[in-house]
PDB file of N, CA, C, O and CB in Angstrom:
ATOM      1  N   MET A   1      96.750 122.203 112.074  1.00  0.00           N
ATOM      2  CA  MET A   1      97.372 123.990 111.270  1.00  0.00           C
ATOM      3  C   MET A   1      97.064 124.797 112.313  1.00  0.00           C
ATOM      4  O   MET A   1      97.960 125.140 113.084  1.00  0.00           O
ATOM      5  CB  MET A   1      96.427 124.802 109.636  1.00  0.00           C
ATOM      6  N   ARG A   2      95.795 125.205 112.487  1.00  0.00           N
ATOM      7  CA  ARG A   2      96.136 125.519 113.844  1.00  0.00           C
ATOM      8  C   ARG A   2      96.634 125.826 115.225  1.00  0.00           C
ATOM      9  O   ARG A   2      96.793 126.900 115.805  1.00  0.00           O
ATOM     10  CB  ARG A   2      96.051 125.413 113.898  1.00  0.00           C
ATOM     11  N   HIS A   3      96.753 125.090 115.442  1.00  0.00           N
ATOM     12  CA  HIS A   3      97.059 123.987 116.659  1.00  0.00           C
ATOM     13  C   HIS A   3      99.228 124.462 116.243  1.00  0.00           C
ATOM     14  O   HIS A   3      99.945 124.820 117.177  1.00  0.00           O
ATOM     15  CB  HIS A   3      96.129 121.491 116.095  1.00  0.00           C
ATOM     16  N   ALA A   4      99.769 124.340 114.849  1.00  0.00           N
ATOM     17  CA  ALA A   4     100.774 124.680 115.295  1.00  0.00           C
ATOM     18  C   ALA A   4     101.511 125.857 115.066  1.00  0.00           C
ATOM     19  O   ALA A   4     102.704 126.143 115.169  1.00  0.00           O
ATOM     20  CB  ALA A   4     101.298 123.911 115.128  1.00  0.00           C
ATOM     21  N   LYS A   5     100.304 126.583 114.665  1.00  0.00           N
ATOM     22  CA  LYS A   5     100.496 127.780 114.567  1.00  0.00           C
ATOM     23  C   LYS A   5     100.686 128.644 116.780  1.00  0.00           C
ATOM     24  O   LYS A   5     101.455 129.123 117.613  1.00  0.00           O
ATOM     25  CB  LYS A   5      98.909 128.252 113.351  1.00  0.00           C
ATOM     26  N   ARG A   6      99.243 128.215 116.480  1.00  0.00           N
ATOM     27  CA  ARG A   6      99.686 128.412 118.576  1.00  0.00           C
ATOM     28  C   ARG A   6     100.622 128.530 119.154  1.00  0.00           C
ATOM     29  O   ARG A   6     101.080 129.491 119.772  1.00  0.00           O
ATOM     30  CB  ARG A   6      99.510 127.468 119.531  1.00  0.00           C
ATOM     31  N   LEU A   7     101.193 126.926 118.886  1.00  0.00           N
ATOM     32  CA  LEU A   7     102.086 126.747 119.559  1.00  0.00           C
ATOM     33  C   LEU A   7     103.599 127.182 119.568  1.00  0.00           C
ATOM     34  O   LEU A   7     104.491 127.077 120.410  1.00  0.00           O
ATOM     35  CB  LEU A   7     101.946 125.822 119.553  1.00  0.00           C
ATOM     36  N   PHE A   8     103.512 127.943 117.746  1.00  0.00           N
ATOM     37  CA  PHE A   8     104.743 128.124 117.232  1.00  0.00           C
ATOM     38  C   PHE A   8     104.800 129.978 118.289  1.00  0.00           C
ATOM     39  O   PHE A   8     105.650 130.513 119.000  1.00  0.00           O
ATOM     40  CB  PHE A   8     104.747 127.999 115.045  1.00  0.00           C
ATOM     41  N   GLU A   9     103.388 130.368 117.817  1.00  0.00           N
ATOM     42  CA  GLU A   9     103.507 131.841 118.754  1.00  0.00           C
ATOM     43  C   GLU A   9     103.949 131.554 120.131  1.00  0.00           C
ATOM     44  O   GLU A   9     105.092 131.881 120.454  1.00  0.00           O
ATOM     45  CB  GLU A   9     101.997 132.686 118.941  1.00  0.00           C
ATOM     46  N   THR A  10     103.212 131.013 120.927  1.00  0.00           N
ATOM     47  CA  THR A  10     103.478 130.727 122.334  1.00  0.00           C
ATOM     48  C   THR A  10     105.252 130.291 123.025  1.00  0.00           C
ATOM     49  O   THR A  10     105.818 130.649 124.057  1.00  0.00           O
ATOM     50  CB  THR A  10     102.427 129.453 122.532  1.00  0.00           C
ATOM     51  N   VAL A  11     105.689 129.375 121.872  1.00  0.00           N
ATOM     52  CA  VAL A  11     107.214 128.810 121.973  1.00  0.00           C
ATOM     53  C   VAL A  11     107.844 130.216 121.545  1.00  0.00           C
ATOM     54  O   VAL A  11     108.888 130.482 122.140  1.00  0.00           O
ATOM     55  CB  VAL A  11     107.683 127.312 120.806  1.00  0.00           C
ATOM     56  N   GLN A  12     107.407 131.144 120.640  1.00  0.00           N
ATOM     57  CA  GLN A  12     107.972 132.099 120.218  1.00  0.00           C
ATOM     58  C   GLN A  12     108.376 132.994 121.577  1.00  0.00           C
ATOM     59  O   GLN A  12     109.379 133.489 122.091  1.00  0.00           O
ATOM     60  CB  GLN A  12     107.099 132.705 119.174  1.00  0.00           C
ATOM     61  N   GLY A  13     106.796 132.864 121.846  1.00  0.00           N
ATOM     62  CA  GLY A  13     107.122 134.411 123.458  1.00  0.00           C
ATOM     63  C   GLY A  13     107.967 134.191 124.566  1.00  0.00           C
ATOM     64  O   GLY A  13     108.540 135.081 125.193  1.00  0.00           O
ATOM     65  N   TYR A  14     108.053 132.503 124.878  1.00  0.00           N
ATOM     66  CA  TYR A  14     108.962 132.154 126.110  1.00  0.00           C
ATOM     67  C   TYR A  14     110.735 132.431 125.401  1.00  0.00           C
ATOM     68  O   TYR A  14     111.719 132.802 126.041  1.00  0.00           O
ATOM     69  CB  TYR A  14     108.575 130.157 126.687  1.00  0.00           C
ATOM     70  N   THR A  15     110.671 132.159 124.181  1.00  0.00           N
ATOM     71  CA  THR A  15     112.586 132.428 123.431  1.00  0.00           C
ATOM     72  C   THR A  15     112.672 133.775 124.081  1.00  0.00           C
ATOM     73  O   THR A  15     113.607 134.023 124.842  1.00  0.00           O
ATOM     74  CB  THR A  15     112.938 132.616 121.165  1.00  0.00           C
ATOM     75  N   GLY A  16     111.988 134.422 123.889  1.00  0.00           N
ATOM     76  CA  GLY A  16     112.381 135.853 124.171  1.00  0.00           C
ATOM     77  C   GLY A  16     113.089 136.052 126.087  1.00  0.00           C
ATOM     78  O   GLY A  16     113.954 136.889 126.345  1.00  0.00           O
ATOM     79  N   THR A  17     112.818 135.628 126.573  1.00  0.00           N
ATOM     80  CA  THR A  17     112.694 135.015 127.733  1.00  0.00           C
ATOM     81  C   THR A  17     113.746 134.458 128.026  1.00  0.00           C
ATOM     82  O   THR A  17     114.215 133.784 127.109  1.00  0.00           O
ATOM     83  CB  THR A  17     111.784 134.235 127.816  1.00  0.00           C
ATOM     84  N   ALA A  18     114.538 134.477 129.328  1.00  0.00           N
ATOM     85  CA  ALA A  18     115.846 134.031 129.921  1.00  0.00           C
ATOM     86  C   ALA A  18     115.561 132.608 130.350  1.00  0.00           C
ATOM     87  O   ALA A  18     116.332 132.040 131.124  1.00  0.00           O
ATOM     88  CB  ALA A  18     116.363 134.973 131.185  1.00  0.00           C
ATOM     89  N   ARG A  19     114.427 131.983 129.851  1.00  0.00           N
ATOM     90  CA  ARG A  19     114.231 130.500 130.710  1.00  0.00           C
ATOM     91  C   ARG A  19     114.938 129.479 129.365  1.00  0.00           C
ATOM     92  O   ARG A  19     114.908 129.853 128.193  1.00  0.00           O
ATOM     93  CB  ARG A  19     112.066 130.008 131.197  1.00  0.00           C
ATOM     94  N   SER A  20     115.352 128.589 129.669  1.00  0.00           N
ATOM     95  CA  SER A  20     115.849 127.232 128.922  1.00  0.00           C
ATOM     96  C   SER A  20     114.570 126.833 128.287  1.00  0.00           C
ATOM     97  O   SER A  20     113.389 127.129 128.470  1.00  0.00           O
ATOM     98  CB  SER A  20     116.495 125.937 129.969  1.00  0.00           C
ATOM     99  N   LEU A  21     115.256 126.013 127.431  1.00  0.00           N
ATOM    100  CA  LEU A  21     114.020 125.204 126.152  1.00  0.00           C
ATOM    101  C   LEU A  21     113.616 124.107 126.860  1.00  0.00           C
ATOM    102  O   LEU A  21     112.595 123.583 126.415  1.00  0.00           O
ATOM    103  CB  LEU A  21     114.689 124.526 124.443  1.00  0.00           C
ATOM    104  N   SER A  22     114.302 123.386 128.226  1.00  0.00           N
ATOM    105  CA  SER A  22     113.709 122.508 129.048  1.00  0.00           C
ATOM    106  C   SER A  22     112.741 123.429 129.734  1.00  0.00           C
ATOM    107  O   SER A  22     111.516 123.496 129.633  1.00  0.00           O
ATOM    108  CB  SER A  22     114.688 121.738 129.957  1.00  0.00           C
ATOM    109  N   ALA A  23     113.654 124.176 130.511  1.00  0.00           N
ATOM    110  CA  ALA A  23     111.633 124.890 131.896  1.00  0.00           C
ATOM    111  C   ALA A  23     110.346 125.029 130.816  1.00  0.00           C
ATOM    112  O   ALA A  23     109.153 125.036 131.118  1.00  0.00           O
ATOM    113  CB  ALA A  23     111.742 127.531 132.895  1.00  0.00           C
ATOM    114  N   ILE A  24     111.026 125.155 129.256  1.00  0.00           N
ATOM    115  CA  ILE A  24     109.590 125.995 128.661  1.00  0.00           C
ATOM    116  C   ILE A  24     109.162 123.899 128.029  1.00  0.00           C
ATOM    117  O   ILE A  24     108.391 123.427 127.193  1.00  0.00           O
ATOM    118  CB  ILE A  24     110.041 127.986 126.702  1.00  0.00           C
ATOM    119  N   ALA A  25     109.461 123.718 128.319  1.00  0.00           N
ATOM    120  CA  ALA A  25     109.264 122.272 127.169  1.00  0.00           C
ATOM    121  C   ALA A  25     108.410 122.123 128.589  1.00  0.00           C
ATOM    122  O   ALA A  25     107.312 122.582 128.276  1.00  0.00           O
ATOM    123  CB  ALA A  25     110.911 120.797 126.449  1.00  0.00           C
ATOM    124  N   ARG A  26     108.330 121.706 130.046  1.00  0.00           N
ATOM    125  CA  ARG A  26     108.641 121.558 131.354  1.00  0.00           C
ATOM    126  C   ARG A  26     106.820 122.202 131.300  1.00  0.00           C
ATOM    127  O   ARG A  26     105.834 121.475 131.174  1.00  0.00           O
ATOM    128  CB  ARG A  26     110.290 122.504 132.166  1.00  0.00           C
ATOM    129  N   GLU A  27     106.809 123.608 131.426  1.00  0.00           N
ATOM    130  CA  GLU A  27     106.211 124.584 131.919  1.00  0.00           C
ATOM    131  C   GLU A  27     104.722 123.973 130.256  1.00  0.00           C
ATOM    132  O   GLU A  27     103.508 123.902 130.443  1.00  0.00           O
ATOM    133  CB  GLU A  27     107.446 126.477 132.040  1.00  0.00           C
ATOM    134  N   LEU A  28     105.236 123.756 129.283  1.00  0.00           N
ATOM    135  CA  LEU A  28     104.229 123.664 128.029  1.00  0.00           C
ATOM    136  C   LEU A  28     103.734 122.152 128.194  1.00  0.00           C
ATOM    137  O   LEU A  28     102.615 122.008 127.702  1.00  0.00           O
ATOM    138  CB  LEU A  28     105.038 123.971 126.365  1.00  0.00           C
ATOM    139  N   GLY A  29     104.426 120.627 128.925  1.00  0.00           N
ATOM    140  CA  GLY A  29     104.301 119.900 128.834  1.00  0.00           C
ATOM    141  C   GLY A  29     104.193 119.622 127.379  1.00  0.00           C
ATOM    142  O   GLY A  29     103.340 119.394 126.520  1.00  0.00           O
ATOM    143  N   LEU A  30     105.399 119.744 127.517  1.00  0.00           N
ATOM    144  CA  LEU A  30     105.613 119.365 125.569  1.00  0.00           C
ATOM    145  C   LEU A  30     107.245 118.905 125.345  1.00  0.00           C
ATOM    146  O   LEU A  30     107.969 119.889 125.501  1.00  0.00           O
ATOM    147  CB  LEU A  30     105.323 121.224 124.280  1.00  0.00           C
ATOM    148  N   ASN A  31     107.926 117.800 125.054  1.00  0.00           N
ATOM    149  CA  ASN A  31     109.055 117.422 124.412  1.00  0.00           C
ATOM    150  C   ASN A  31     110.034 118.343 124.557  1.00  0.00           C
ATOM    151  O   ASN A  31     109.287 119.262 124.893  1.00  0.00           O
ATOM    152  CB  ASN A  31     108.854 117.172 123.148  1.00  0.00           C
ATOM    153  N   ARG A  32     110.915 118.741 124.569  1.00  0.00           N
ATOM    154  CA  ARG A  32     112.037 119.447 124.275  1.00  0.00           C
ATOM    155  C   ARG A  32     112.827 119.369 123.360  1.00  0.00           C
ATOM    156  O   ARG A  32     113.830 120.082 123.344  1.00  0.00           O
ATOM    157  CB  ARG A  32     112.636 119.427 124.978  1.00  0.00           C
ATOM    158  N   ARG A  33     112.536 118.425 122.325  1.00  0.00           N
ATOM    159  CA  ARG A  33     113.015 118.899 121.430  1.00  0.00           C
ATOM    160  C   ARG A  33     111.730 119.477 120.688  1.00  0.00           C
ATOM    161  O   ARG A  33     112.042 120.476 120.038  1.00  0.00           O
ATOM    162  CB  ARG A  33     113.885 117.979 120.806  1.00  0.00           C
ATOM    163  N   THR A  34     110.589 119.204 120.602  1.00  0.00           N
ATOM    164  CA  THR A  34     109.714 119.927 119.887  1.00  0.00           C
ATOM    165  C   THR A  34     109.634 120.992 119.949  1.00  0.00           C
ATOM    166  O   THR A  34     109.380 121.708 118.980  1.00  0.00           O
ATOM    167  CB  THR A  34     108.790 119.697 119.958  1.00  0.00           C
ATOM    168  N   VAL A  35     109.902 121.539 121.528  1.00  0.00           N
ATOM    169  CA  VAL A  35     110.226 123.326 122.011  1.00  0.00           C
ATOM    170  C   VAL A  35     111.659 123.702 120.889  1.00  0.00           C
ATOM    171  O   VAL A  35     112.035 124.704 120.281  1.00  0.00           O
ATOM    172  CB  VAL A  35     110.907 123.523 124.312  1.00  0.00           C
ATOM    173  N   ALA A  36     111.996 122.727 120.995  1.00  0.00           N
ATOM    174  CA  ALA A  36     113.502 123.407 119.940  1.00  0.00           C
ATOM    175  C   ALA A  36     113.280 123.435 118.629  1.00  0.00           C
ATOM    176  O   ALA A  36     113.920 124.258 117.975  1.00  0.00           O
ATOM    177  CB  ALA A  36     114.981 122.491 119.936  1.00  0.00           C
ATOM    178  N   LYS A  37     112.525 122.732 118.086  1.00  0.00           N
ATOM    179  CA  LYS A  37     111.823 122.781 116.800  1.00  0.00           C
ATOM    180  C   LYS A  37     110.946 124.391 116.787  1.00  0.00           C
ATOM    181  O   LYS A  37     111.321 125.249 115.988  1.00  0.00           O
ATOM    182  CB  LYS A  37     110.691 121.286 116.710  1.00  0.00           C
ATOM    183  N   TYR A  38     110.124 124.585 117.459  1.00  0.00           N
ATOM    184  CA  TYR A  38     109.621 125.675 116.792  1.00  0.00           C
ATOM    185  C   TYR A  38     110.469 126.776 117.420  1.00  0.00           C
ATOM    186  O   TYR A  38     110.437 127.785 116.715  1.00  0.00           O
ATOM    187  CB  TYR A  38     108.049 125.844 116.935  1.00  0.00           C
ATOM    188  N   ALA A  39     111.050 126.882 118.270  1.00  0.00           N
ATOM    189  CA  ALA A  39     111.531 128.140 118.392  1.00  0.00           C
ATOM    190  C   ALA A  39     113.021 128.012 117.570  1.00  0.00           C
ATOM    191  O   ALA A  39     113.984 128.747 117.790  1.00  0.00           O
ATOM    192  CB  ALA A  39     111.592 128.588 120.034  1.00  0.00           C
ATOM    193  N   ARG A  40     112.980 126.819 116.495  1.00  0.00           N
ATOM    194  CA  ARG A  40     114.339 127.628 115.490  1.00  0.00           C
ATOM    195  C   ARG A  40     113.754 127.903 114.726  1.00  0.00           C
ATOM    196  O   ARG A  40     114.182 128.961 114.263  1.00  0.00           O
ATOM    197  CB  ARG A  40     115.626 126.990 114.838  1.00  0.00           C
ATOM    198  N   ALA A  41     112.562 127.421 114.018  1.00  0.00           N
ATOM    199  CA  ALA A  41     111.509 127.895 113.053  1.00  0.00           C
ATOM    200  C   ALA A  41     111.460 129.313 112.414  1.00  0.00           C
ATOM    201  O   ALA A  41     111.238 130.064 113.364  1.00  0.00           O
ATOM    202  CB  ALA A  41     110.316 127.762 113.707  1.00  0.00           C
ATOM    203  N   ALA A  42     111.548 129.981 111.388  1.00  0.00           N
ATOM    204  CA  ALA A  42     111.832 131.427 110.928  1.00  0.00           C
ATOM    205  C   ALA A  42     109.883 131.473 111.288  1.00  0.00           C
ATOM    206  O   ALA A  42     109.508 132.226 112.187  1.00  0.00           O
ATOM    207  CB  ALA A  42     112.731 131.760 108.822  1.00  0.00           C
ATOM    208  N   CYS A  43     108.781 130.593 110.478  1.00  0.00           N
ATOM    209  CA  CYS A  43     107.600 130.853 111.010  1.00  0.00           C
ATOM    210  C   CYS A  43     107.092 129.494 111.239  1.00  0.00           C
ATOM    211  O   CYS A  43     107.767 128.467 111.314  1.00  0.00           O
ATOM    212  CB  CYS A  43     106.748 131.737 110.176  1.00  0.00           C
ATOM    213  N   TRP A  44     105.482 129.647 111.367  1.00  0.00           N
ATOM    214  CA  TRP A  44     104.776 128.336 112.100  1.00  0.00           C
ATOM    215  C   TRP A  44     105.070 126.892 110.892  1.00  0.00           C
ATOM    216  O   TRP A  44     105.460 125.760 111.178  1.00  0.00           O
ATOM    217  CB  TRP A  44     102.675 128.744 112.351  1.00  0.00           C
ATOM    218  N   LYS A  45     104.761 127.387 109.696  1.00  0.00           N
ATOM    219  CA  LYS A  45     104.337 126.427 108.597  1.00  0.00           C
ATOM    220  C   LYS A  45     105.844 125.757 108.612  1.00  0.00           C
ATOM    221  O   LYS A  45     105.930 124.804 107.837  1.00  0.00           O
ATOM    222  CB  LYS A  45     103.719 127.206 106.954  1.00  0.00           C
ATOM    223  N   GLU A  46     107.132 126.084 109.390  1.00  0.00           N
ATOM    224  CA  GLU A  46     108.379 125.202 108.649  1.00  0.00           C
ATOM    225  C   GLU A  46     107.924 123.879 110.151  1.00  0.00           C
ATOM    226  O   GLU A  46     108.705 122.960 110.398  1.00  0.00           O
ATOM    227  CB  GLU A  46     110.678 126.310 108.612  1.00  0.00           C
ATOM    228  N   CYS A  47     107.142 123.988 110.623  1.00  0.00           N
ATOM    229  CA  CYS A  47     106.580 123.285 111.502  1.00  0.00           C
ATOM    230  C   CYS A  47     105.562 121.959 111.740  1.00  0.00           C
ATOM    231  O   CYS A  47     105.227 121.221 112.666  1.00  0.00           O
ATOM    232  CB  CYS A  47     106.228 124.045 111.856  1.00  0.00           C
ATOM    233  N   ILE A  48     105.204 122.190 109.866  1.00  0.00           N
ATOM    234  CA  ILE A  48     104.064 121.047 110.317  1.00  0.00           C
ATOM    235  C   ILE A  48     104.984 120.010 109.601  1.00  0.00           C
ATOM    236  O   ILE A  48     106.176 119.943 109.302  1.00  0.00           O
ATOM    237  CB  ILE A  48     102.169 121.192 109.659  1.00  0.00           C
ATOM    238  N   ARG A  49     103.991 119.319 109.480  1.00  0.00           N
ATOM    239  CA  ARG A  49     104.799 117.613 109.290  1.00  0.00           C
ATOM    240  C   ARG A  49     104.687 117.368 107.394  1.00  0.00           C
ATOM    241  O   ARG A  49     103.705 117.483 106.660  1.00  0.00           O
ATOM    242  CB  ARG A  49     103.460 115.872 110.433  1.00  0.00           C
ATOM    243  N   ARG A  50     106.045 117.020 107.084  1.00  0.00           N
ATOM    244  CA  ARG A  50     105.425 116.362 105.863  1.00  0.00           C
ATOM    245  C   ARG A  50     105.069 115.549 105.103  1.00  0.00           C
ATOM    246  O   ARG A  50     106.008 114.886 104.663  1.00  0.00           O
ATOM    247  CB  ARG A  50     105.551 116.448 105.423  1.00  0.00           C
ATOM    248  N   THR A  51     103.427 115.093 104.462  1.00  0.00           N
ATOM    249  CA  THR A  51     104.583 113.558 104.031  1.00  0.00           C
ATOM    250  C   THR A  51     105.467 113.388 103.046  1.00  0.00           C
ATOM    251  O   THR A  51     105.704 114.257 102.208  1.00  0.00           O
ATOM    252  CB  THR A  51     103.925 112.337 103.644  1.00  0.00           C
ATOM    253  N   PRO A  52     106.081 112.109 103.086  1.00  0.00           N
ATOM    254  CA  PRO A  52     106.836 112.151 101.669  1.00  0.00           C
ATOM    255  C   PRO A  52     106.181 112.095 100.465  1.00  0.00           C
ATOM    256  O   PRO A  52     104.987 111.831 100.607  1.00  0.00           O
ATOM    257  CB  PRO A  52     107.694 111.136 101.525  1.00  0.00           C
ATOM    258  N   SER A  53     106.556 112.259  99.261  1.00  0.00           N
ATOM    259  CA  SER A  53     106.095 112.038  98.460  1.00  0.00           C
ATOM    260  C   SER A  53     106.254 109.960  98.185  1.00  0.00           C
ATOM    261  O   SER A  53     107.033 109.084  98.558  1.00  0.00           O
ATOM    262  CB  SER A  53     106.682 113.184  97.575  1.00  0.00           C
ATOM    263  N   ARG A  54     105.233 110.021  97.494  1.00  0.00           N
ATOM    264  CA  ARG A  54     105.586 108.522  97.053  1.00  0.00           C
ATOM    265  C   ARG A  54     106.148 107.661  96.144  1.00  0.00           C
ATOM    266  O   ARG A  54     105.834 108.098  95.037  1.00  0.00           O
ATOM    267  CB  ARG A  54     104.910 108.094  96.978  1.00  0.00           C
ATOM    268  N   ARG A  55     106.796 106.696  96.026  1.00  0.00           N
ATOM    269  CA  ARG A  55     107.791 105.721  94.896  1.00  0.00           C
ATOM    270  C   ARG A  55     106.657 105.427  93.931  1.00  0.00           C
ATOM    271  O   ARG A  55     105.559 105.370  94.485  1.00  0.00           O
ATOM    272  CB  ARG A  55     108.615 104.019  95.590  1.00  0.00           C
ATOM    273  N   SER A  56     106.660 105.253  92.797  1.00  0.00           N
ATOM    274  CA  SER A  56     105.879 105.142  91.907  1.00  0.00           C
ATOM    275  C   SER A  56     105.897 103.398  92.080  1.00  0.00           C
ATOM    276  O   SER A  56     106.694 102.988  92.924  1.00  0.00           O
ATOM    277  CB  SER A  56     106.343 105.953  90.514  1.00  0.00           C
ATOM    278  N   THR A  57     105.381 102.743  91.617  1.00  0.00           N
ATOM    279  CA  THR A  57     104.666 101.375  92.282  1.00  0.00           C
ATOM    280  C   THR A  57     104.225 100.369  90.938  1.00  0.00           C
ATOM    281  O   THR A  57     104.155 100.880  89.820  1.00  0.00           O
ATOM    282  CB  THR A  57     103.036 101.875  93.319  1.00  0.00           C
ATOM    283  N   SER A  58     103.933  98.888  91.143  1.00  0.00           N
ATOM    284  CA  SER A  58     103.687  98.465  89.799  1.00  0.00           C
ATOM    285  C   SER A  58     102.226  98.267  89.946  1.00  0.00           C
ATOM    286  O   SER A  58     101.650  97.796  88.966  1.00  0.00           O
ATOM    287  CB  SER A  58     104.528  97.166  89.289  1.00  0.00           C
ATOM    288  N   LEU A  59     101.638  98.502  90.833  1.00  0.00           N
ATOM    289  CA  LEU A  59      99.949  98.841  90.638  1.00  0.00           C
ATOM    290  C   LEU A  59      99.935 100.257  90.766  1.00  0.00           C
ATOM    291  O   LEU A  59     100.524 100.300  91.846  1.00  0.00           O
ATOM    292  CB  LEU A  59      98.810  98.140  91.849  1.00  0.00           C
ATOM    293  N   ASP A  60      99.754 101.227  90.541  1.00  0.00           N
ATOM    294  CA  ASP A  60     100.016 102.121  90.183  1.00  0.00           C
ATOM    295  C   ASP A  60      98.620 102.498  89.262  1.00  0.00           C
ATOM    296  O   ASP A  60      97.654 103.227  89.490  1.00  0.00           O
ATOM    297  CB  ASP A  60     101.321 101.993  89.691  1.00  0.00           C
ATOM    298  N   PRO A  61      99.029 101.580  88.043  1.00  0.00           N
ATOM    299  CA  PRO A  61      98.227 101.895  86.588  1.00  0.00           C
ATOM    300  C   PRO A  61      96.430 101.063  87.465  1.00  0.00           C
ATOM    301  O   PRO A  61      95.361 101.385  86.946  1.00  0.00           O
ATOM    302  CB  PRO A  61      99.288 100.590  84.567  1.00  0.00           C
ATOM    303  N   TYR A  62      96.426 100.218  88.542  1.00  0.00           N
ATOM    304  CA  TYR A  62      95.460  99.495  88.841  1.00  0.00           C
ATOM    305  C   TYR A  62      95.016 100.410  90.605  1.00  0.00           C
ATOM    306  O   TYR A  62      94.431  99.819  91.513  1.00  0.00           O
ATOM    307  CB  TYR A  62      96.052  97.674  88.759  1.00  0.00           C
ATOM    308  N   LEU A  63      95.358 101.502  90.666  1.00  0.00           N
ATOM    309  CA  LEU A  63      95.200 101.914  92.145  1.00  0.00           C
ATOM    310  C   LEU A  63      93.534 102.724  91.661  1.00  0.00           C
ATOM    311  O   LEU A  63      93.166 103.411  92.614  1.00  0.00           O
ATOM    312  CB  LEU A  63      96.824 103.190  92.921  1.00  0.00           C
ATOM    313  N   GLU A  64      92.798 102.774  90.804  1.00  0.00           N
ATOM    314  CA  GLU A  64      91.950 103.282  90.698  1.00  0.00           C
ATOM    315  C   GLU A  64      90.792 102.257  91.374  1.00  0.00           C
ATOM    316  O   GLU A  64      90.067 102.147  92.363  1.00  0.00           O
ATOM    317  CB  GLU A  64      91.958 103.720  89.424  1.00  0.00           C
ATOM    318  N   TYR A  65      91.095 101.695  90.311  1.00  0.00           N
ATOM    319  CA  TYR A  65      90.197 100.134  90.465  1.00  0.00           C
ATOM    320  C   TYR A  65      90.271  99.777  92.043  1.00  0.00           C
ATOM    321  O   TYR A  65      89.235  99.723  92.706  1.00  0.00           O
ATOM    322  CB  TYR A  65      91.050  98.608  89.446  1.00  0.00           C
ATOM    323  N   LEU A  66      91.401  99.562  92.548  1.00  0.00           N
ATOM    324  CA  LEU A  66      91.163  99.533  93.926  1.00  0.00           C
ATOM    325  C   LEU A  66      90.215  99.811  94.829  1.00  0.00           C
ATOM    326  O   LEU A  66      89.481  99.297  95.674  1.00  0.00           O
ATOM    327  CB  LEU A  66      91.778 100.003  94.275  1.00  0.00           C
ATOM    328  N   ARG A  67      90.619 101.170  94.151  1.00  0.00           N
ATOM    329  CA  ARG A  67      89.877 102.620  95.258  1.00  0.00           C
ATOM    330  C   ARG A  67      88.362 101.842  95.104  1.00  0.00           C
ATOM    331  O   ARG A  67      87.821 101.223  96.021  1.00  0.00           O
ATOM    332  CB  ARG A  67      89.902 104.909  94.354  1.00  0.00           C
ATOM    333  N   GLN A  68      88.010 101.952  94.238  1.00  0.00           N
ATOM    334  CA  GLN A  68      86.855 101.562  94.090  1.00  0.00           C
ATOM    335  C   GLN A  68      85.920 100.366  94.358  1.00  0.00           C
ATOM    336  O   GLN A  68      84.718 100.425  94.615  1.00  0.00           O
ATOM    337  CB  GLN A  68      86.869 101.725  93.269  1.00  0.00           C
ATOM    338  N   ARG A  69      86.844  99.059  94.228  1.00  0.00           N
ATOM    339  CA  ARG A  69      86.501  98.087  95.030  1.00  0.00           C
ATOM    340  C   ARG A  69      86.266  98.260  96.773  1.00  0.00           C
ATOM    341  O   ARG A  69      85.941  97.286  97.452  1.00  0.00           O
ATOM    342  CB  ARG A  69      87.502  97.203  94.711  1.00  0.00           C
TER     343      ARG A  69
END
């Protein structure tokens, strides 16, 4: 999380300048799409990868037992 916040602040600092997203990406050593994501975001928490919710399966009643094994 600290990395995402620091990266967000860095990219936001560059977006106020006349540099293109490609130039910012080259300078920071990042993919242009990553820079675009951080530049578009309103806050750094929007950039954090979220794990999708897991669908239930027929194994759910036995998961605790399986973890113990």
